[in-house]
C-alpha positions as CSV (number, residue, x, y, z in Angstrom):
1,X,-0.1,-0.1,0.0
2,X,1.1,3.6,-0.8
3,X,2.2,5.5,2.0
4,X,1.4,9.0,-0.5
5,X,-2.0,10.3,-0.3
6,X,-3.2,11.7,-3.4
7,X,-2.7,15.2,-2.4
8,X,0.7,13.8,-1.4
9,X,1.5,12.9,-5.2
10,X,0.1,15.9,-6.6
11,X,2.5,18.0,-4.4
12,X,6.0,15.4,-4.9
13,X,4.8,15.7,-8.7
14,X,4.4,19.6,-8.9
15,X,8.6,19.7,-7.5
16,X,9.4,17.0,-10.1
17,X,8.0,19.7,-12.5
18,X,9.9,22.4,-11.1
19,X,13.2,20.8,-10.6
20,X,13.5,19.7,-14.3
21,X,12.2,22.6,-15.6
22,X,15.1,24.3,-13.9
23,X,17.7,21.6,-14.5
24,X,16.4,19.5,-17.3
25,X,19.5,17.0,-17.2
26,X,19.2,16.5,-13.5
27,X,19.9,13.1,-12.4
28,X,17.0,11.3,-10.5
29,X,19.2,10.9,-7.4
30,X,19.7,14.9,-7.3
31,X,16.4,15.5,-8.1
32,X,15.5,13.5,-5.1
33,X,17.0,15.3,-2.8
34,X,15.7,18.6,-4.2
35,X,12.2,17.2,-3.3
36,X,12.5,15.3,-0.2
37,X,12.6,11.9,-1.0
38,X,14.4,9.1,-2.3
39,X,15.5,8.0,-5.9
40,X,13.2,5.2,-6.3
41,X,10.5,7.3,-5.0
42,X,11.4,10.0,-7.4
43,X,11.6,8.2,-10.6
44,X,8.5,6.3,-10.1
45,X,6.1,9.5,-9.9
46,X,8.4,11.2,-12.8
47,X,7.5,8.2,-14.9
48,X,3.7,7.7,-13.7
49,X,3.0,11.4,-15.0
50,X,4.8,10.7,-17.7
51,X,2.7,8.0,-18.4
52,X,-0.5,9.4,-17.0
53,X,0.5,13.0,-19.4
54,X,0.5,15.1,-15.9
55,X,3.9,16.2,-17.4
56,X,5.3,15.7,-20.7
57,X,9.7,15.8,-20.9
58,X,11.3,19.1,-20.9
59,X,11.5,20.6,-24.3
60,X,13.3,23.7,-25.9
61,X,11.7,26.4,-28.5
62,X,13.7,28.2,-30.8
63,X,14.2,32.2,-29.4
64,X,14.1,34.5,-32.1
65,X,16.5,36.2,-34.1
66,X,17.2,38.6,-37.2
67,X,18.4,35.8,-39.1
68,X,16.2,33.0,-37.6
69,X,12.2,34.0,-37.4
70,X,9.2,31.6,-37.4
71,X,5.7,32.8,-39.1
72,X,2.3,32.0,-37.8
73,X,-0.7,32.3,-40.2
74,X,-4.4,31.8,-38.8
75,X,-6.8,30.6,-41.4
76,X,-10.5,30.5,-41.9
77,X,-11.5,28.2,-44.8
78,X,-14.2,25.9,-45.7
79,X,-11.8,23.4,-47.4
80,X,-9.4,23.4,-44.0
81,X,-8.9,19.3,-44.5
82,X,-7.2,20.2,-48.0
83,X,-5.1,22.7,-46.5
84,X,-4.1,20.8,-43.4
85,X,-3.1,18.0,-46.4
86,X,-1.5,20.2,-48.2
87,X,0.9,22.2,-45.3
88,X,1.9,18.6,-44.2
89,X,3.8,18.3,-47.4
90,X,5.4,21.9,-47.7
91,X,9.6,21.9,-46.2
92,X,9.4,25.0,-43.9
93,X,5.8,23.7,-41.9
94,X,6.6,23.1,-38.2
95,X,3.1,22.8,-36.8
96,X,-0.3,22.5,-37.7
97,X,-3.8,22.8,-35.8
98,X,-6.8,21.7,-37.3
99,X,-9.0,24.3,-35.0
100,X,-13.0,25.0,-34.5
101,X,-13.8,28.7,-33.8
102,X,-12.9,31.7,-35.0
103,X,-10.3,30.4,-37.4
104,X,-9.9,26.6,-38.7
105,X,-6.2,26.3,-39.1
106,X,-2.9,27.3,-37.4
107,X,0.1,27.1,-39.7
108,X,3.4,27.9,-38.1
109,X,6.6,27.8,-40.8
110,X,10.1,28.5,-40.3
111,X,10.0,30.6,-43.3
112,X,7.6,33.2,-44.8
113,X,5.0,31.3,-47.1
114,X,5.3,32.9,-50.6
115,X,1.7,32.5,-51.2
116,X,-0.8,33.5,-48.6
117,X,-3.6,31.4,-47.6
118,X,-7.2,33.1,-48.7
119,X,-8.8,34.2,-45.7
120,X,-5.8,34.5,-43.7
121,X,-7.0,36.7,-40.7
122,X,-3.9,36.9,-38.8
123,X,-0.1,36.5,-39.9
124,X,3.5,37.3,-39.0
125,X,6.5,36.5,-37.4
126,X,6.2,35.1,-33.8
127,X,8.0,36.9,-30.7
128,X,10.0,34.4,-28.3
129,X,7.5,32.3,-26.0
130,X,6.7,33.0,-22.7
131,X,5.7,30.5,-20.5
132,X,4.5,31.3,-17.2
133,X,5.4,28.5,-14.4
134,X,3.1,26.7,-13.3
135,X,1.4,27.5,-9.7
136,X,0.6,24.7,-7.2
137,X,-3.1,25.7,-6.3
138,X,-6.5,25.0,-7.3
139,X,-8.6,26.8,-10.6
140,X,-11.1,27.9,-7.9
141,X,-8.2,29.4,-5.9
142,X,-6.7,30.6,-8.9
143,X,-9.8,32.2,-10.0
144,X,-9.6,34.0,-6.5
145,X,-6.4,35.3,-7.3
146,X,-7.4,36.7,-10.6
147,X,-10.1,38.4,-8.9
148,X,-8.1,40.2,-6.5
149,X,-5.7,40.9,-9.4
150,X,-8.2,42.5,-11.6
151,X,-9.4,45.0,-9.0
152,X,-6.1,46.7,-8.7
153,X,-4.8,49.6,-10.6
154,X,-2.9,48.6,-14.1
155,X,-0.9,50.6,-16.4
156,X,-0.9,50.3,-19.8
157,X,2.0,48.2,-21.3
158,X,2.9,46.4,-24.6
159,X,5.4,43.7,-25.3
160,X,8.3,44.5,-27.1
161,X,9.2,42.5,-29.9
162,X,12.6,42.7,-30.9
163,X,14.9,40.4,-33.3
164,X,18.6,40.6,-32.8
165,X,21.4,39.5,-34.4
166,X,22.3,35.8,-33.2
167,X,25.4,35.5,-31.1
168,X,28.3,34.0,-31.6
169,X,28.4,30.8,-29.3
170,X,31.0,27.5,-29.9
171,X,28.9,24.5,-30.8
172,X,26.7,25.8,-33.0
173,X,27.2,23.3,-35.8
174,X,26.8,20.6,-32.9
175,X,23.9,22.4,-31.7
176,X,21.8,22.1,-34.9
177,X,22.8,18.0,-35.5
178,X,21.2,17.3,-31.7
179,X,18.4,19.6,-32.1
180,X,15.8,17.5,-33.9
181,X,16.1,14.8,-31.3
182,X,16.0,17.5,-28.2
183,X,13.2,19.4,-29.2
184,X,10.6,17.8,-27.5
185,X,12.6,16.0,-25.0
186,X,15.9,16.8,-23.1
187,X,16.5,13.5,-21.6
188,X,16.8,11.0,-24.4
189,X,19.4,8.4,-24.3
190,X,22.0,10.5,-25.4
191,X,24.5,7.3,-26.0
192,X,22.1,6.4,-29.1
193,X,22.2,10.2,-30.6
194,X,26.4,10.6,-30.1
195,X,26.2,6.9,-32.4
196,X,23.9,7.9,-35.0
197,X,25.4,11.1,-35.7
198,X,29.7,10.2,-35.3
199,X,30.3,12.8,-32.8
200,X,31.6,12.9,-29.7
201,X,30.2,13.1,-26.0
202,X,32.4,16.5,-25.9
203,X,30.8,17.5,-29.0
204,X,27.2,16.7,-28.0
205,X,27.5,18.6,-24.6
206,X,28.8,22.0,-26.7
207,X,25.6,21.2,-28.8
208,X,23.8,21.2,-26.0
209,X,24.9,23.9,-23.8
210,X,24.3,25.9,-27.3
211,X,20.8,25.2,-27.6
212,X,20.0,25.9,-24.5
213,X,21.4,29.4,-24.7
214,X,19.1,29.8,-28.0
215,X,16.1,28.4,-26.5
216,X,13.0,28.7,-24.3
217,X,12.7,25.7,-21.9
218,X,9.5,24.8,-21.2
219,X,8.1,21.6,-19.2
220,X,4.6,21.5,-20.0
221,X,2.6,20.2,-16.6
222,X,-1.0,19.5,-15.8
223,X,-1.5,18.1,-12.4
224,X,-4.6,16.0,-12.7
225,X,-3.7,14.7,-16.3
226,X,-3.5,16.2,-20.1
227,X,-6.8,14.4,-20.7
228,X,-8.9,16.5,-18.0
229,X,-8.4,19.7,-19.3
230,X,-9.8,21.2,-22.7
231,X,-7.1,23.5,-24.7
232,X,-7.7,27.0,-26.2
233,X,-6.4,29.4,-28.4
234,X,-7.2,33.2,-27.5
235,X,-6.3,36.1,-29.4
236,X,-6.2,39.1,-27.6
237,X,-6.0,42.8,-28.7
238,X,-4.8,44.8,-25.5
239,X,-3.4,47.9,-24.3
240,X,-2.6,46.0,-21.3
241,X,-0.5,43.4,-22.2
242,X,1.5,42.8,-19.3
243,X,-1.6,42.3,-17.1
244,X,-2.8,39.7,-19.6
245,X,0.6,37.7,-19.0
246,X,0.2,37.8,-15.3
247,X,-3.4,37.1,-15.3
248,X,-2.8,33.9,-17.4
249,X,0.2,33.0,-15.2
250,X,-2.0,32.7,-12.6
251,X,-3.6,29.5,-14.1
252,X,-2.8,26.2,-12.5
253,X,-1.6,24.5,-16.2
254,X,0.4,24.8,-18.7
255,X,0.3,28.4,-20.6
256,X,1.9,29.6,-23.7
257,X,2.3,33.2,-25.1
258,X,3.7,34.6,-27.9
259,X,3.1,38.0,-29.9
260,X,2.2,38.6,-33.5
261,X,1.5,41.8,-34.3
262,X,-0.4,44.0,-32.1
263,X,-2.4,40.7,-30.9
264,X,-0.9,38.2,-28.1
265,X,-1.8,34.7,-29.0
266,X,-2.3,32.5,-25.6
267,X,-2.5,28.6,-25.8
268,X,-3.6,27.7,-22.4
269,X,-6.0,24.8,-20.8
270,X,-9.0,24.9,-18.2
271,X,-10.2,22.0,-16.3
272,X,-13.1,19.7,-17.8
273,X,-14.7,19.4,-14.0
274,X,-16.3,21.9,-12.0
275,X,-17.5,25.6,-13.0
276,X,-13.7,26.1,-13.9
277,X,-14.9,26.3,-18.0
278,X,-17.8,29.0,-17.4
279,X,-15.8,31.1,-14.7
280,X,-12.9,31.1,-17.3
281,X,-15.1,32.8,-20.1
282,X,-16.9,35.4,-17.8
283,X,-13.3,36.6,-17.0
284,X,-13.2,37.0,-20.9
285,X,-16.0,39.4,-20.9
286,X,-15.3,40.9,-17.9
287,X,-11.9,42.0,-19.4
288,X,-13.7,43.2,-22.1
289,X,-15.8,45.0,-20.0
290,X,-13.2,46.5,-18.0
291,X,-11.8,47.7,-21.2
292,X,-8.5,46.0,-20.5
293,X,-8.7,44.3,-24.3
294,X,-10.5,46.0,-26.9
295,X,-11.6,42.1,-28.6
296,X,-10.6,38.4,-28.9
297,X,-10.8,35.4,-30.6
298,X,-11.2,32.3,-29.4
299,X,-10.3,28.9,-31.2
300,X,-10.5,25.3,-30.1
301,X,-7.9,22.8,-31.4
302,X,-8.7,19.7,-32.7
303,X,-6.0,17.8,-33.7
304,X,-2.5,18.6,-34.6
305,X,0.2,17.8,-36.7
306,X,4.3,18.0,-36.8
307,X,7.2,17.0,-38.9
308,X,8.4,13.5,-38.2
309,X,11.6,14.3,-36.8
């Protein structure tokens, strides 16, 4: 019989999430010490968390520079299934989402499209991603904190998007060799990658350190398991962009924020059970009434595609 209550497990898995977010390559025994447990227990609940999709492996998303940008296109179309199939065969496509709502297709590319699909309602190069750290409390507590937060006074603000020159960092050539193997998991079997690419462990670690410097680390975390949440894309136009980033940071699940032109694109999840969904959409309505946003769109992803890495 396990000596851990469900609350103990949630608390430990949140600690594991924080540990690997900060130090993606940390050994299990060191992680266990940080979480006040033993190696076997730490490892057990890390692996169970991966199986139950409480969290996903630590990952990286590239930072944007003058010489390297990614582009996002939101498309309305009655033939979205044809576009979905078409863009899977285009060499610069890095992500597609088939959605329901204000837009029907989310396209992300590593180069600008030569031909923009008809009825593209938002397009542009993205900013660096913002991934707020997921707090340890319930959605009910989150909404209480948000309501208190909104009662405060707020200054207008805008996220500054810049595309600087990429700095010269050693290990770049090795970094791009190992990037496809690490983008969605920073904790694979490194030995197999080294052997497959025919590089040394020293070269691998040089490439690894390079990627960490030109990327943002994330670790998607869903305390009750990914299947217990409904995912949403939100697009906001607001003169209070810092406020929106802080507001979504109160939510106790994975949140992704980027800026495209004058709009914030936010991907987040809402717990299916309870009143979380109703309260959240009411919150969006309140943001309009308080004139903290001028307008917003919503789309729900049905399924997505990424290249076979």
